[in-house]
C-alpha positions as CSV (number, residue, x, y, z in Angstrom):
1,X,-71.3,-17.8,42.9
2,X,-71.2,-13.7,42.2
3,X,-72.6,-13.0,45.5
4,X,-69.0,-14.3,46.3
5,X,-67.6,-12.0,49.0
6,X,-64.0,-11.8,50.8
7,X,-63.8,-10.9,53.8
8,X,-62.0,-8.4,55.7
9,X,-61.0,-9.0,59.2
10,X,-60.2,-5.8,60.7
11,X,-63.1,-4.1,60.6
12,X,-65.4,-7.2,59.8
13,X,-66.7,-6.1,56.9
14,X,-67.9,-8.1,53.7
15,X,-66.2,-6.4,50.4
16,X,-67.8,-7.7,47.1
17,X,-66.0,-8.5,44.3
18,X,-67.7,-5.6,42.2
19,X,-65.5,-3.0,43.8
20,X,-63.2,-4.9,40.8
21,X,-65.3,-4.7,37.7
22,X,-62.2,-6.3,36.0
23,X,-61.5,-8.7,38.8
24,X,-65.0,-9.9,38.8
25,X,-65.5,-10.4,35.2
26,X,-62.4,-12.8,35.0
27,X,-63.8,-14.5,38.1
28,X,-67.0,-14.8,36.3
29,X,-65.6,-16.5,33.1
30,X,-64.1,-19.0,35.4
31,X,-65.3,-22.6,35.3
32,X,-67.6,-23.0,38.8
33,X,-64.9,-25.4,40.2
34,X,-61.9,-22.8,40.3
35,X,-64.5,-20.3,41.3
36,X,-64.8,-22.7,44.2
37,X,-61.2,-23.5,45.1
38,X,-60.6,-19.5,44.7
39,X,-63.2,-19.0,47.0
40,X,-62.2,-21.8,49.5
41,X,-58.9,-20.1,49.5
42,X,-59.4,-17.0,50.2
43,X,-61.8,-17.8,53.4
44,X,-59.4,-19.3,54.8
45,X,-56.3,-17.2,54.0
46,X,-59.0,-14.4,55.5
47,X,-58.8,-16.2,58.9
48,X,-55.2,-15.2,59.4
49,X,-54.5,-12.1,57.5
50,X,-55.6,-8.6,57.9
51,X,-56.9,-7.6,55.1
52,X,-58.1,-9.4,51.3
53,X,-59.4,-7.6,48.5
54,X,-59.8,-7.8,44.5
55,X,-58.6,-5.2,42.5
56,X,-58.9,-3.8,38.4
57,X,-55.1,-5.1,37.7
58,X,-57.0,-8.0,37.7
59,X,-55.9,-9.6,40.5
60,X,-56.8,-10.4,44.4
61,X,-54.8,-9.2,47.0
62,X,-53.6,-10.5,50.6
63,X,-51.8,-7.3,52.4
64,X,-50.2,-6.8,55.4
65,X,-49.1,-2.9,55.4
66,X,-47.8,-3.9,51.9
67,X,-48.8,-6.8,50.0
68,X,-47.6,-10.5,50.1
69,X,-50.0,-12.3,48.4
70,X,-51.6,-11.9,44.7
71,X,-53.8,-13.9,43.4
72,X,-54.8,-14.7,40.1
73,X,-56.4,-17.0,37.2
74,X,-54.0,-18.2,34.7
75,X,-54.5,-21.3,31.8
76,X,-57.5,-23.0,34.4
77,X,-55.5,-22.7,37.4
78,X,-55.6,-20.4,40.1
79,X,-52.4,-18.6,40.5
80,X,-50.6,-18.0,43.8
81,X,-47.7,-15.1,43.8
82,X,-45.8,-15.3,47.6
83,X,-43.9,-12.5,48.7
84,X,-41.3,-14.8,51.0
85,X,-38.2,-12.3,51.3
86,X,-35.9,-14.8,52.8
87,X,-38.0,-17.4,53.7
88,X,-37.6,-21.1,51.7
89,X,-40.9,-22.3,51.2
90,X,-41.5,-26.6,50.7
91,X,-44.2,-28.2,49.5
92,X,-44.4,-31.9,48.9
93,X,-48.0,-32.1,47.2
94,X,-47.3,-28.2,45.0
95,X,-44.8,-27.0,42.9
96,X,-43.3,-23.6,44.0
97,X,-41.8,-21.6,41.5
98,X,-39.4,-18.9,42.0
99,X,-40.2,-15.5,40.0
100,X,-36.5,-14.0,39.2
101,X,-37.8,-11.6,37.7
102,X,-41.1,-10.1,39.4
103,X,-42.0,-6.3,39.1
104,X,-43.3,-6.3,42.3
105,X,-41.8,-4.9,45.3
106,X,-39.9,-7.1,47.9
107,X,-36.9,-9.3,47.5
108,X,-38.3,-12.8,46.6
109,X,-41.3,-14.0,45.2
110,X,-42.7,-17.8,44.1
111,X,-45.4,-18.6,42.4
112,X,-47.9,-21.9,43.4
113,X,-50.8,-23.0,40.9
114,X,-53.5,-24.9,42.2
115,X,-56.7,-26.1,40.6
116,X,-58.0,-28.8,42.5
117,X,-60.0,-28.6,46.1
118,X,-57.3,-30.8,47.8
119,X,-54.7,-28.5,46.9
120,X,-56.4,-25.6,49.2
121,X,-54.8,-26.1,52.5
122,X,-51.8,-26.9,51.3
123,X,-51.8,-23.4,49.8
124,X,-53.1,-21.8,52.6
125,X,-50.4,-22.9,54.6
126,X,-47.6,-22.0,52.9
127,X,-49.3,-18.4,52.2
128,X,-49.7,-18.3,56.0
129,X,-45.8,-19.4,56.4
130,X,-44.9,-16.0,54.5
131,X,-47.9,-14.0,55.9
132,X,-46.2,-15.0,59.6
133,X,-42.6,-14.5,58.3
134,X,-43.3,-11.0,57.5
135,X,-43.8,-9.4,60.4
């Protein structure tokens, strides 16, 4: 798992987590299972997202011309913050929690937390909806 890489689809370049040591350290502390959930999430999101990369904040970002999704590990879950800018996201399987006091750019953000592989596809669907909406 320490060889995990994020895919940047704009130039087909692989970006190692080691460019963000704080994120890499946090990633390496998580269980193998949570690392696998995270990896599957990033691989699936890289199919539609133009840029995916780790930061030393530490978080992992999905970006267009602005950050629209930030991913982190909190309390043994993959925590996903999604910029919605007026889009109403709904899910039958995942809890979507508004983030009224966020410190990010953009108007509205929500949080989704996952910890099972069976939740990845639903999370990817929500992230992709926000990605397509934010054009």
